[in-house]
C-alpha positions in Angstrom: 50.9 82.5 68.1 50.8 86.4 68.4 48.6 86.1 71.7 51.0 83.7 73.1 54.1 86.1 72.3 52.0 88.9 74.2 51.4 86.7 77.2 54.9 85.6 77.4 56.0 89.4 77.2 53.7 90.1 80.2 54.5 87.2 82.3 57.7 88.3 83.9 56.1 91.5 85.0 53.1 89.8 86.5 55.2 87.4 88.1 57.7 89.7 89.7 56.4 93.0 89.3 55.2 93.1 93.0 56.9 92.2 96.2 55.4 89.6 98.4 54.5 91.2 101.7 55.0 87.9 103.7 58.7 88.0 102.7 59.4 91.5 103.6 61.7 91.9 106.7 62.4 95.0 108.7 65.5 96.7 107.8 67.7 97.7 110.8 69.7 100.1 108.8 69.7 101.7 105.3 71.4 99.7 102.8 72.5 101.2 99.5 70.8 99.1 96.8 71.1 99.1 92.9 68.4 101.4 91.3 67.7 98.7 88.6 68.0 101.0 85.5 70.6 100.5 82.9 71.8 101.5 79.5 73.4 99.2 76.9 74.7 99.3 73.3 76.5 97.0 70.9 76.4 95.3 67.4 73.7 93.4 65.4 74.3 90.5 63.1 71.1 90.4 61.4 69.6 88.2 58.8 66.3 86.6 57.6 65.1 83.1 57.4 62.7 81.6 54.9 64.2 83.4 51.9 66.5 80.8 50.3 65.6 82.0 46.7 67.4 85.5 47.6 70.6 84.0 48.7 70.8 86.1 51.7 73.7 87.0 54.1 73.9 88.7 57.4 74.1 92.5 57.7 76.0 94.3 60.6 74.3 97.2 62.4 74.2 98.5 65.9 71.6 98.7 68.8 71.1 100.6 71.8 68.8 101.4 74.6 67.7 101.4 78.2 66.3 98.9 80.5 64.7 98.3 83.8 65.8 95.3 86.0 64.6 95.4 89.7 67.4 94.0 92.0 66.6 90.3 93.0 68.8 88.3 95.4 66.9 85.3 94.5 67.4 82.9 91.5 64.6 84.5 89.2 63.9 88.0 88.3 62.8 90.0 85.2 63.9 92.5 82.7 62.0 95.0 80.5 63.8 96.9 77.8 63.4 99.4 75.0 65.8 99.0 72.2 66.7 100.8 69.0 67.8 98.1 66.6 69.2 98.6 63.2 68.9 95.3 61.0 68.1 93.8 57.7 69.9 91.7 55.2 72.1 91.5 52.3 71.2 89.4 49.1 72.4 88.2 45.9 69.8 87.2 43.1 69.6 87.2 39.5 73.2 88.7 39.0 72.0 91.6 41.4 73.4 92.4 44.8 72.1 94.7 47.4 70.8 95.2 50.9 67.6 95.8 52.8 67.9 98.1 55.8 65.3 98.0 58.7 65.0 100.1 61.8 63.1 98.9 64.7 62.1 99.7 68.2 62.1 96.6 70.2 60.3 96.0 73.5 61.7 92.8 75.1 60.2 91.4 78.4 62.3 88.6 80.0 62.7 86.4 82.9 66.1 86.3 84.3 67.8 83.4 86.0 70.8 84.1 88.1 73.2 81.0 87.8 75.8 82.7 89.8 76.4 86.4 91.0 78.5 86.8 87.7 76.3 84.8 85.3 72.7 85.5 84.3 70.4 83.6 81.5 67.5 85.5 80.1 64.6 84.3 78.0 61.2 85.7 77.2 59.1 87.4 74.5 59.3 90.7 72.6 57.4 93.0 70.4 59.0 95.3 67.6 57.8 98.3 65.6 59.2 99.2 62.4 60.3 102.8 62.0 62.0 102.8 58.7 62.8 100.7 55.7 65.0 101.3 52.7 66.6 99.2 49.9 69.7 99.5 47.7 71.2 97.5 45.0 73.7 97.3 42.0 70.7 97.9 39.6 69.0 100.6 41.7 65.3 100.5 42.8 62.0 100.5 41.2 59.2 102.9 41.8 55.5 102.8 41.6 52.1 102.5 43.3 53.7 101.5 46.7 55.5 104.6 47.0 58.6 103.1 48.7 59.9 100.1 50.7 57.9 100.9 54.0 54.7 100.0 52.1 56.0 96.3 51.6 56.6 95.5 55.3 54.5 94.8 58.3 55.0 97.4 60.9 54.5 95.1 63.9 56.7 92.2 64.7 56.8 89.7 67.4 59.0 86.8 68.6 61.1 85.2 71.3 64.4 86.2 72.7 67.1 84.4 74.7 70.6 85.1 75.7 73.3 85.2 78.4 74.9 88.1 80.5 78.3 88.2 82.3 78.6 90.8 85.2 82.4 90.8 85.8 82.3 93.7 88.2 79.5 95.6 89.9 77.6 97.8 87.4 79.2 96.3 84.1 77.4 93.8 82.0 78.6 92.0 78.9 76.1 89.8 76.9 74.8 88.2 73.8 71.2 87.6 72.8 69.4 85.8 69.9 66.1 87.5 68.7 63.9 85.0 66.6 60.8 86.7 65.2 57.7 84.7 64.5 55.8 87.5 62.4 56.2 87.7 58.8 58.4 90.6 57.6 56.7 91.2 54.4 53.1 91.8 53.8 51.2 89.1 51.9 53.1 88.9 48.5 49.9 88.1 46.6 48.7 91.7 47.2 51.8 92.9 45.1 51.8 93.2 41.2 53.5 90.5 39.2 57.4 90.8 39.2 59.5 92.8 41.6 57.2 94.8 43.9 57.9 98.6 43.8 60.3 99.7 46.5 62.4 96.6 46.2 65.8 96.5 44.2 65.3 95.8 40.7 66.2 92.3 39.5 65.1 90.8 43.0 62.7 87.8 42.4 59.2 87.8 44.0 59.6 87.7 47.8 58.7 84.6 49.5 55.8 84.9 51.9 57.3 83.7 55.0 60.4 85.7 55.6 61.2 86.4 59.2 63.9 88.4 61.0 66.7 86.7 62.8 69.3 88.9 64.9 72.2 88.0 67.0 73.1 90.9 69.5 76.4 91.4 71.0 76.4 94.1 73.7 78.0 95.8 76.8 76.2 98.1 79.2 76.0 99.5 82.7 73.4 99.1 85.4 72.8 101.8 88.0 
């Protein structure tokens, strides 16, 4: 599955990264065109799936970054981004409540479909790298051989992304996107000691093996 995601991430660039010389036409006069670079920022509604025993709920964070979207007058194009994403989840387990905070750098690479000049659909793959992780709860956190929450998590994540953008006026964009991870959030729990692994909130039950990130992003931005 990881190889499939990497191929999906590279596909838009391979398909649309080069101009077709046969379709080039001489320009009679210079025309001001979009540079194809932009910035965006917004809100994350993050949660996880595969963790029913933790009674999780969504956590609100923020996201922001930059992207490259070469101008395309046709139906299809591509978008490459670098995004800082603050996500995680809240939990309630064994009379204990708390939250897990995760900071990622996400690299989406998407195919775009221009439905109209004002509406665009996006779908593709993405890779993510964990920068920081911490936990907090009403019972505090444990300490031990792992030295902190970062030791519990896989540093690399991968998955799919899909969303919609509205371009109400030239330059402005407003959109929403769903990021669905396919990689496991935690390392193999069988490697942890019995009970709550060090670095997780005290009172949290043993984490399930197949916990994965889910994030809904709502954002606005500007393309130059």
